[in-house]
Jmol script that loads the backbone (N, CA, C; Angstrom):
load data "model"
ATOM      1  N   MET A   1     104.048  95.650 144.166  1.00  0.00           N
ATOM      2  CA  MET A   1     104.578  94.797 143.128  1.00  0.00           C
ATOM      3  C   MET A   1     105.857  95.418 142.579  1.00  0.00           C
ATOM      4  N   GLN A   2     106.962  94.671 142.629  1.00  0.00           N
ATOM      5  CA  GLN A   2     108.237  95.185 142.148  1.00  0.00           C
ATOM      6  C   GLN A   2     108.436  94.818 140.689  1.00  0.00           C
ATOM      7  N   GLN A   3     109.077  95.725 139.978  1.00  0.00           N
ATOM      8  CA  GLN A   3     109.412  95.474 138.587  1.00  0.00           C
ATOM      9  C   GLN A   3     110.844  95.003 138.498  1.00  0.00           C
ATOM     10  N   ASP A   4     111.144  94.255 137.465  1.00  0.00           N
ATOM     11  CA  ASP A   4     112.506  93.814 137.209  1.00  0.00           C
ATOM     12  C   ASP A   4     113.341  95.044 136.864  1.00  0.00           C
ATOM     13  N   PRO A   5     114.416  95.342 137.621  1.00  0.00           N
ATOM     14  CA  PRO A   5     115.208  96.548 137.345  1.00  0.00           C
ATOM     15  C   PRO A   5     115.843  96.538 135.964  1.00  0.00           C
ATOM     16  N   GLN A   6     116.151  95.362 135.430  1.00  0.00           N
ATOM     17  CA  GLN A   6     116.758  95.298 134.103  1.00  0.00           C
ATOM     18  C   GLN A   6     115.745  95.611 133.006  1.00  0.00           C
ATOM     19  N   ALA A   7     114.463  95.466 133.307  1.00  0.00           N
ATOM     20  CA  ALA A   7     113.439  95.763 132.305  1.00  0.00           C
ATOM     21  C   ALA A   7     113.383  97.257 132.011  1.00  0.00           C
ATOM     22  N   GLN A   8     113.886  98.084 132.914  1.00  0.00           N
ATOM     23  CA  GLN A   8     113.840  99.528 132.728  1.00  0.00           C
ATOM     24  C   GLN A   8     115.084 100.069 132.036  1.00  0.00           C
ATOM     25  N   VAL A   9     116.133  99.274 131.950  1.00  0.00           N
ATOM     26  CA  VAL A   9     117.389  99.722 131.365  1.00  0.00           C
ATOM     27  C   VAL A   9     117.466  99.239 129.923  1.00  0.00           C
ATOM     28  N   PRO A  10     117.540 100.161 128.957  1.00  0.00           N
ATOM     29  CA  PRO A  10     117.645  99.713 127.570  1.00  0.00           C
ATOM     30  C   PRO A  10     118.986  99.033 127.330  1.00  0.00           C
ATOM     31  N   SER A  11     118.953  97.964 126.571  1.00  0.00           N
ATOM     32  CA  SER A  11     120.193  97.250 126.270  1.00  0.00           C
ATOM     33  C   SER A  11     120.941  97.963 125.151  1.00  0.00           C
ATOM     34  N   ALA A  12     122.191  97.570 124.949  1.00  0.00           N
ATOM     35  CA  ALA A  12     122.993  98.137 123.867  1.00  0.00           C
ATOM     36  C   ALA A  12     122.354  97.821 122.524  1.00  0.00           C
ATOM     37  N   ALA A  13     121.729  96.655 122.420  1.00  0.00           N
ATOM     38  CA  ALA A  13     121.073  96.276 121.168  1.00  0.00           C
ATOM     39  C   ALA A  13     119.926  97.242 120.853  1.00  0.00           C
ATOM     40  N   ASP A  14     119.195  97.678 121.889  1.00  0.00           N
ATOM     41  CA  ASP A  14     118.104  98.631 121.675  1.00  0.00           C
ATOM     42  C   ASP A  14     118.630  99.961 121.144  1.00  0.00           C
ATOM     43  N   ALA A  15     119.775 100.388 121.662  1.00  0.00           N
ATOM     44  CA  ALA A  15     120.361 101.650 121.218  1.00  0.00           C
ATOM     45  C   ALA A  15     120.819 101.566 119.765  1.00  0.00           C
ATOM     46  N   ASN A  16     121.234 100.385 119.348  1.00  0.00           N
ATOM     47  CA  ASN A  16     121.692 100.193 117.970  1.00  0.00           C
ATOM     48  C   ASN A  16     120.564  99.808 117.029  1.00  0.00           C
ATOM     49  N   ASP A  17     119.391  99.585 117.570  1.00  0.00           N
ATOM     50  CA  ASP A  17     118.239  99.177 116.761  1.00  0.00           C
ATOM     51  C   ASP A  17     117.016  99.967 117.232  1.00  0.00           C
ATOM     52  N   PRO A  18     116.996 101.282 116.969  1.00  0.00           N
ATOM     53  CA  PRO A  18     115.881 102.103 117.453  1.00  0.00           C
ATOM     54  C   PRO A  18     114.573 101.756 116.744  1.00  0.00           C
ATOM     55  N   MET A  19     113.485 102.024 117.424  1.00  0.00           N
ATOM     56  CA  MET A  19     112.169 101.779 116.846  1.00  0.00           C
ATOM     57  C   MET A  19     111.975 102.684 115.631  1.00  0.00           C
ATOM     58  N   PRO A  20     111.461 102.131 114.528  1.00  0.00           N
ATOM     59  CA  PRO A  20     111.203 102.969 113.354  1.00  0.00           C
ATOM     60  C   PRO A  20     110.209 104.086 113.679  1.00  0.00           C
ATOM     61  N   GLN A  21     110.391 105.198 113.029  1.00  0.00           N
ATOM     62  CA  GLN A  21     109.507 106.346 113.237  1.00  0.00           C
ATOM     63  C   GLN A  21     108.559 106.480 112.048  1.00  0.00           C
ATOM     64  N   ALA A  22     107.322 106.797 112.341  1.00  0.00           N
ATOM     65  CA  ALA A  22     106.319 106.970 111.291  1.00  0.00           C
ATOM     66  C   ALA A  22     106.686 108.163 110.410  1.00  0.00           C
ATOM     67  N   PRO A  23     106.374 108.065 109.123  1.00  0.00           N
ATOM     68  CA  PRO A  23     106.653 109.201 108.239  1.00  0.00           C
ATOM     69  C   PRO A  23     105.701 110.354 108.549  1.00  0.00           C
ATOM     70  N   ALA A  24     106.169 111.540 108.270  1.00  0.00           N
ATOM     71  CA  ALA A  24     105.322 112.722 108.458  1.00  0.00           C
ATOM     72  C   ALA A  24     104.240 112.729 107.389  1.00  0.00           C
ATOM     73  N   SER A  25     103.021 112.980 107.807  1.00  0.00           N
ATOM     74  CA  SER A  25     101.938 113.023 106.824  1.00  0.00           C
ATOM     75  C   SER A  25     102.007 114.336 106.047  1.00  0.00           C
ATOM     76  N   PRO A  26     101.600 114.282 104.777  1.00  0.00           N
ATOM     77  CA  PRO A  26     101.623 115.513 103.987  1.00  0.00           C
ATOM     78  C   PRO A  26     100.580 116.506 104.501  1.00  0.00           C
ATOM     79  N   GLU A  27     100.832 117.755 104.236  1.00  0.00           N
ATOM     80  CA  GLU A  27      99.875 118.794 104.607  1.00  0.00           C
ATOM     81  C   GLU A  27      98.556 118.545 103.867  1.00  0.00           C
ATOM     82  N   PRO A  28      97.432 118.936 104.448  1.00  0.00           N
ATOM     83  CA  PRO A  28      96.132 118.691 103.813  1.00  0.00           C
ATOM     84  C   PRO A  28      96.029 119.246 102.388  1.00  0.00           C
ATOM     85  N   ASP A  29      96.717 120.345 102.115  1.00  0.00           N
ATOM     86  CA  ASP A  29      96.621 120.965 100.784  1.00  0.00           C
ATOM     87  C   ASP A  29      97.811 120.606  99.892  1.00  0.00           C
ATOM     88  N   ALA A  30      98.601 119.590 100.269  1.00  0.00           N
ATOM     89  CA  ALA A  30      99.788 119.233  99.483  1.00  0.00           C
ATOM     90  C   ALA A  30      99.418 118.580  98.143  1.00  0.00           C
ATOM     91  N   CYS A  31      98.310 117.868  98.106  1.00  0.00           N
ATOM     92  CA  CYS A  31      97.873 117.226  96.857  1.00  0.00           C
ATOM     93  C   CYS A  31      97.079 118.233  96.018  1.00  0.00           C
ATOM     94  N   CYS A  32      97.437 118.319  94.738  1.00  0.00           N
ATOM     95  CA  CYS A  32      96.768 119.278  93.853  1.00  0.00           C
ATOM     96  C   CYS A  32      95.556 118.664  93.141  1.00  0.00           C
ATOM     97  N   HIS A  33      95.355 117.349  93.307  1.00  0.00           N
ATOM     98  CA  HIS A  33      94.210 116.632  92.735  1.00  0.00           C
ATOM     99  C   HIS A  33      94.152 116.722  91.206  1.00  0.00           C
ATOM    100  N   SER A  34      95.339 116.767  90.577  1.00  0.00           N
ATOM    101  CA  SER A  34      95.351 116.824  89.113  1.00  0.00           C
ATOM    102  C   SER A  34      95.895 115.529  88.503  1.00  0.00           C
ATOM    103  N   GLY A  35      96.015 114.462  89.304  1.00  0.00           N
ATOM    104  CA  GLY A  35      96.427 113.162  88.770  1.00  0.00           C
ATOM    105  C   GLY A  35      97.913 113.030  88.516  1.00  0.00           C
ATOM    106  N   CYS A  36      98.725 113.653  89.299  1.00  0.00           N
ATOM    107  CA  CYS A  36     100.179 113.577  89.129  1.00  0.00           C
ATOM    108  C   CYS A  36     100.649 112.123  89.186  1.00  0.00           C
ATOM    109  N   THR A  37     101.684 111.818  88.425  1.00  0.00           N
ATOM    110  CA  THR A  37     102.247 110.473  88.425  1.00  0.00           C
ATOM    111  C   THR A  37     102.769 110.110  89.808  1.00  0.00           C
ATOM    112  N   TYR A  38     103.439 111.042  90.463  1.00  0.00           N
ATOM    113  CA  TYR A  38     103.974 110.817  91.798  1.00  0.00           C
ATOM    114  C   TYR A  38     103.256 111.725  92.794  1.00  0.00           C
ATOM    115  N   CYS A  39     102.010 111.379  93.072  1.00  0.00           N
ATOM    116  CA  CYS A  39     101.191 112.171  93.989  1.00  0.00           C
ATOM    117  C   CYS A  39     101.754 112.068  95.405  1.00  0.00           C
ATOM    118  N   VAL A  40     101.756 113.174  96.123  1.00  0.00           N
ATOM    119  CA  VAL A  40     102.273 113.173  97.493  1.00  0.00           C
ATOM    120  C   VAL A  40     101.492 112.204  98.375  1.00  0.00           C
ATOM    121  N   ASP A  41     100.214 112.051  98.127  1.00  0.00           N
ATOM    122  CA  ASP A  41      99.414 111.120  98.925  1.00  0.00           C
ATOM    123  C   ASP A  41      99.818 109.673  98.639  1.00  0.00           C
ATOM    124  N   ASP A  42     100.092 109.348  97.374  1.00  0.00           N
ATOM    125  CA  ASP A  42     100.546 108.000  97.027  1.00  0.00           C
ATOM    126  C   ASP A  42     101.924 107.720  97.612  1.00  0.00           C
ATOM    127  N   LEU A  43     102.812 108.700  97.530  1.00  0.00           N
ATOM    128  CA  LEU A  43     104.153 108.541  98.091  1.00  0.00           C
ATOM    129  C   LEU A  43     104.082 108.349  99.608  1.00  0.00           C
ATOM    130  N   TYR A  44     103.198 109.080 100.253  1.00  0.00           N
ATOM    131  CA  TYR A  44     103.021 108.929 101.695  1.00  0.00           C
ATOM    132  C   TYR A  44     102.525 107.519 102.026  1.00  0.00           C
ATOM    133  N   GLN A  45     101.574 107.017 101.243  1.00  0.00           N
ATOM    134  CA  GLN A  45     101.064 105.664 101.499  1.00  0.00           C
ATOM    135  C   GLN A  45     102.178 104.627 101.336  1.00  0.00           C
ATOM    136  N   ASP A  46     103.049 104.813 100.328  1.00  0.00           N
ATOM    137  CA  ASP A  46     104.196 103.910 100.150  1.00  0.00           C
ATOM    138  C   ASP A  46     105.114 103.974 101.367  1.00  0.00           C
ATOM    139  N   GLU A  47     105.388 105.178 101.848  1.00  0.00           N
ATOM    140  CA  GLU A  47     106.240 105.352 103.031  1.00  0.00           C
ATOM    141  C   GLU A  47     105.586 104.731 104.263  1.00  0.00           C
ATOM    142  N   LEU A  48     104.273 104.872 104.380  1.00  0.00           N
ATOM    143  CA  LEU A  48     103.545 104.311 105.507  1.00  0.00           C
ATOM    144  C   LEU A  48     103.585 102.779 105.474  1.00  0.00           C
ATOM    145  N   ASP A  49     103.447 102.204 104.287  1.00  0.00           N
ATOM    146  CA  ASP A  49     103.543 100.748 104.145  1.00  0.00           C
ATOM    147  C   ASP A  49     104.927 100.256 104.554  1.00  0.00           C
ATOM    148  N   SER A  50     105.969 100.973 104.131  1.00  0.00           N
ATOM    149  CA  SER A  50     107.343 100.608 104.496  1.00  0.00           C
ATOM    150  C   SER A  50     107.549 100.727 106.002  1.00  0.00           C
ATOM    151  N   TYR A  51     107.014 101.792 106.578  1.00  0.00           N
ATOM    152  CA  TYR A  51     107.121 101.989 108.029  1.00  0.00           C
ATOM    153  C   TYR A  51     106.440 100.848 108.782  1.00  0.00           C
ATOM    154  N   ARG A  52     105.243 100.480 108.358  1.00  0.00           N
ATOM    155  CA  ARG A  52     104.514  99.403 109.044  1.00  0.00           C
ATOM    156  C   ARG A  52     105.278  98.085 108.973  1.00  0.00           C
ATOM    157  N   ALA A  53     105.873  97.798 107.814  1.00  0.00           N
ATOM    158  CA  ALA A  53     106.665  96.580 107.666  1.00  0.00           C
ATOM    159  C   ALA A  53     107.902  96.633 108.559  1.00  0.00           C
ATOM    160  N   ALA A  54     108.564  97.783 108.596  1.00  0.00           N
ATOM    161  CA  ALA A  54     109.758  97.936 109.429  1.00  0.00           C
ATOM    162  C   ALA A  54     109.397  97.824 110.911  1.00  0.00           C
ATOM    163  N   LEU A  55     108.269  98.396 111.304  1.00  0.00           N
ATOM    164  CA  LEU A  55     107.835  98.328 112.705  1.00  0.00           C
ATOM    165  C   LEU A  55     107.494  96.891 113.090  1.00  0.00           C
ATOM    166  N   LYS A  56     106.834  96.181 112.199  1.00  0.00           N
ATOM    167  CA  LYS A  56     106.498  94.779 112.469  1.00  0.00           C
ATOM    168  C   LYS A  56     107.773  93.954 112.657  1.00  0.00           C
ATOM    169  N   ALA A  57     108.766  94.167 111.807  1.00  0.00           N
ATOM    170  CA  ALA A  57     110.033  93.447 111.918  1.00  0.00           C
ATOM    171  C   ALA A  57     110.756  93.840 113.205  1.00  0.00           C
ATOM    172  N   TRP A  58     110.742  95.123 113.551  1.00  0.00           N
ATOM    173  CA  TRP A  58     111.391  95.597 114.776  1.00  0.00           C
ATOM    174  C   TRP A  58     110.740  94.965 116.004  1.00  0.00           C
ATOM    175  N   ARG A  59     109.406  94.929 116.018  1.00  0.00           N
ATOM    176  CA  ARG A  59     108.694  94.327 117.153  1.00  0.00           C
ATOM    177  C   ARG A  59     109.035  92.844 117.280  1.00  0.00           C
ATOM    178  N   ALA A  60     109.144  92.158 116.160  1.00  0.00           N
ATOM    179  CA  ALA A  60     109.500  90.738 116.194  1.00  0.00           C
ATOM    180  C   ALA A  60     110.912  90.553 116.753  1.00  0.00           C
ATOM    181  N   ARG A  61     111.840  91.415 116.356  1.00  0.00           N
ATOM    182  CA  ARG A  61     113.217  91.328 116.866  1.00  0.00           C
ATOM    183  C   ARG A  61     113.294  91.585 118.362  1.00  0.00           C
ATOM    184  N   HIS A  62     112.369  92.398 118.871  1.00  0.00           N
ATOM    185  CA  HIS A  62     112.402  92.777 120.276  1.00  0.00           C
ATOM    186  C   HIS A  62     111.393  91.983 121.113  1.00  0.00           C
ATOM    187  N   GLY A  63     110.813  90.956 120.520  1.00  0.00           N
ATOM    188  CA  GLY A  63     109.878  90.109 121.257  1.00  0.00           C
ATOM    189  C   GLY A  63     108.571  90.781 121.604  1.00  0.00           C
ATOM    190  N   LEU A  64     108.151  91.721 120.791  1.00  0.00           N
ATOM    191  CA  LEU A  64     106.913  92.468 121.055  1.00  0.00           C
ATOM    192  C   LEU A  64     105.819  92.150 120.045  1.00  0.00           C
ATOM    193  N   ALA A  65     106.028  91.141 119.253  1.00  0.00           N
ATOM    194  CA  ALA A  65     105.086  90.826 118.170  1.00  0.00           C
ATOM    195  C   ALA A  65     103.763  90.378 118.655  1.00  0.00           C
TER     196      ALA A  65
END
end "model"
wireframe off; spacefill off
backbone 0.3
color backbone group
C-alpha cells in the first residue's frame, strides 16, 4: 500500500502554525498546601485548560478534529 508523498511533507502553513505544547506540570512538592491565592496547582490547571482549547482549535484548523 503506497502513501501519498505529499502527506509526508509538512506544508508552509504547518511550519507557521505549530501544534501547541502542553504546559510542564509542577513538581509534586511545589504546592505548600497552605491555601495560597495563586496556588501552583491552580495555575497549572488554568494553563492546561488553555492548552486544551488551543489544541482543539489547532486540530480543527488542520482537519484533525
